[in-house]
N, C-alpha and C positions, 0 to 999 in steps of 0.2 A: 367322676365327681368325688372330691375328697370328703372325709367325714366332717371336717370343719365347715366345708361349703354347704353340706347337706343341713347341718345344724343352723347355720345362718338363714338358709332357705326356709326351714321350718319356722324360725322366729319371724321371718319377713311375712309369711302368709298365714300365720296363726290367727291374727285378729280378723283378717279378711274371711277366713273359714268360719270363725266363731259367729260372726254377724251375718253370714250369708243365708239365703233361703236354701231350701232343700235342692232345688234345681241347680243353683250356683255351687253348692257344695259338691255335686256330682262332677261339674266341670272342673273345679279346683282339684278334686281328688284325682281325676283323670290326668290333668296337667302334672300334678305332683308325682304320681306314679311313673309317668313317662320320663320326666326329668331325672328323678332320683333312682329309678329302677327298683322301687319298693313294691311289695304285693299290697293290694288294696286294704286288707284288714290291718296290716302293720301301719300303713299310712294313716288310717283312721285313728288308731291308738296314739300315734305320735301327735296328731293334731287335736286330740282330746285332753292331752296333758296340759297342765298349767305351771307357771313358775311361782313359787312362793317369795316372800320378801328377801330371802337370802340369795336368791338367784338360782338356786338348785331346782331341778325339775322334780316335781312330785305329782302323783295321780290323785284325782279326786276319790275320796273315800266316802261312800254314802253312809247314811245312818243305819244302824242295825235295826231291822224291822221286827225282830223276835224279842218279845218281852219275856220275863222270867216265868209268867203264868203259862205261856205258849209252850216254853221249853219243858216245864214240869209236865204238862199235859201230854206232850210228845213222848217223853220218857215213860210215863205211866202206861201209855198206850203200847209202847214197845214191850215193856215188862209183861203187860197183859197177853200180848200175841205170843210171846215166847214161853209163857207159863212160869215166869219167875216170881210172880206175886204170891 
């Protein structure tokens, strides 16, 4: 299968995978891995990416879960443990 065909196949099953239940996702992933010859983890990563308005593929970047207070606390704890305070 050519790279272009694989890309078209990903685009074709992306929405089906996105709206599927967990059991259906397993079936879709098995089919996708068999057809394209990808490893399962790589296939999952491909099907989790989304396209932005420019048509380029980009991955979802989650919110940063660490605030400045947590970071300061963490660094002060590290300094305390290493005896740098």
